[in-house]
Structure formats: structure tokens, C-alpha cells
C-alpha positions, -999 to 999 in steps of 0.1 A, spaced: -795 652 243 -765 629 249 -745 658 263 -769 658 293 -762 622 303 -736 632 329 -760 657 346 -784 628 351 -760 600 361 -729 619 372 -693 618 358 -672 587 353 -657 577 386 -632 550 376 -618 537 344 -599 504 339 -586 491 306 -603 459 296 -570 440 293 -565 446 330 -599 433 338 -592 403 317 -559 396 335 -575 399 369 -603 374 359 -632 399 360 -640 392 324 -632 362 302 -602 362 278 -615 367 243 -602 347 214 -615 365 183 -613 348 149 -623 361 115 -632 333 91 -632 342 55 -653 322 31 -654 324 -7 -686 333 -26 -709 303 -29 -707 303 -67 -699 325 -97 -735 336 -100 -733 351 -65 -700 367 -73 -716 383 -104 -746 394 -84 -722 411 -60 -701 427 -87 -731 444 -103 -750 454 -71 -753 489 -58 -729 497 -30 -754 491 -1 -767 459 -17 -732 446 -22 -729 443 16 -761 423 19 -751 399 -9 -717 393 8 -732 391 43 -759 365 34 -735 343 15 -748 307 18 -713 293 23 -714 307 58 -739 280 68 -713 253 64 -689 272 86 -716 277 113 -722 239 113 -685 232 117 -681 257 145 -710 241 163 -694 207 161 -662 222 175 -681 238 204 -706 211 210 -703 214 248 -705 252 249 -733 277 251 -733 293 217 -750 324 204 -753 328 166 -758 365 159 -768 382 126 -785 411 109 -806 395 82 -837 376 94 -839 352 64 -803 342 69 -809 337 106 -840 316 99 -821 294 75 -794 289 101 -819 281 128 -836 255 106 -802 240 96 -789 235 131 -824 230 147 -820 259 171 -845 284 185 -845 319 171 -852 353 186 -861 382 164 -880 415 169 -912 395 161 -907 371 190 -930 381 218 -913 393 250 -927 364 271 -912 339 246 -879 357 246 -878 355 283 -885 317 282 -858 311 256 -832 333 275 -840 314 307 -837 280 290 -803 292 276 -791 304 310 -801 270 325 -783 251 298 -815 235 285 -808 252 252 -771 250 240 -775 271 208 -796 302 204 -799 322 171 -805 359 178 -810 391 157 -802 426 167 -826 424 196 -799 407 216 -774 435 210 -785 454 241 -798 447 276 -797 409 275 -781 390 303 -768 356 291 -738 350 315 -732 314 304 -727 322 267 -690 313 259 -691 313 221 -705 339 197 -707 334 160 -714 366 140 -727 358 105 -737 394 95 -737 428 110 -743 465 104 -716 476 80 -688 470 104 -703 490 133 -677 490 161 -704 496 187 -724 466 175 -694 443 174 -684 454 209 -719 447 222 -719 413 206 -684 404 220 -697 416 254 -723 388 253 -695 362 259 -671 382 282 -687 373 315 -663 354 337 -665 316 332 -663 289 358 -637 267 341 -612 281 316 -625 317 316 -620 318 278 -646 331 254 -646 326 216 -659 351 191 -661 343 155 -669 367 127 -677 349 94 -672 371 64 -671 367 26 -636 369 12 -628 396 -13 -659 417 -5 -667 449 13 -679 428 42 -643 417 47 -632 454 45 -657 464 72 
């Protein structure tokens, strides 16, 4: 019943292009970077080549080479509040263990999510690994870096939501960094 939304909340009253909001300091300037990594090895490249179309995406998205990139980005942004965002729970678990970070998934009880979000807001936690549960309705104003390691087949809405996690105005430089780590020469790169 999406056509009824305006009868419930009313029509749009005002529209401002996001670049204008950025220039006026209402949102952070976004520096978006796509980092392309090769397949981890020939075995993975072969697995990708023979996989069904939907499975190809998962093989590329969960490429183990991405772990090294995440570690390097965390070194670069050691003083920042960083969200690592992904689609595949096993991949996110591997990353959380590798970088010794907390992880929030659909299985994380709401009380624990609230604790972790609050610790992140306060700066007690500098890195938080999150699944799709953080795509909507999560207020993390101090996040200034997002590292996307996998997503939903190039969903524009999902990527916009993820970018939105780091666009809140910042105290210092008012610049946010958004990295999308993709496997080179794959359908993930195309998406």
C-alpha cells in the first residue's frame, strides 16, 4: 500500500539536493572509494567461473582477499569510528575475529545491540561489524568511516542507507569515508 503513504504523512514539503546540504555543512562530505581486489587464488576463480549466476555473486562477495584490505583500512583510520558492513554472516564473523571487533547480526538480542550501539556512540568501541540489521533505523552519529565488504546485488537503496550511516555532520573536518571492497573481474564489480 505504498501509494497510501502520502495520505498518512502528507506530501513532501521541501526538497534540497544533497550536494547543497553538503556545501552548507548539514551533512558530511562523502569520499567514496571502490577498492578492487583479485580473487584469492585460482581455485576460487575456478569456483566462480563454474558457479550458477546467483552463486557467482556470493563467491565474489566473500573473497578472502578482502580481509587484508579491511585490516589495512583500519590501520589508515585507526583514530576514526568505523563501521564494517556486509551481507554474509560467516564473512562478517571472520572479519570480527580478525580485527577483534564486536559484531551485530539478526541473532544479537536487542538489549545487546543497544549496549554495543551506545558504546560505539561514546567512543568506547572504535570498530563495529554489522550485518543488514544496521541498514535501517540505527542512529550512529559518530561513525565517520564505513567499509562495505558485501551487499545485496548492487542495491542502490541499500548502498544509500549504508552511506547515510557516515553522513552526519562531524565536529572536525566534516568528511566521511565510504569504501566498497569488491572482487575484480566479477559480477560484484559490475553491480
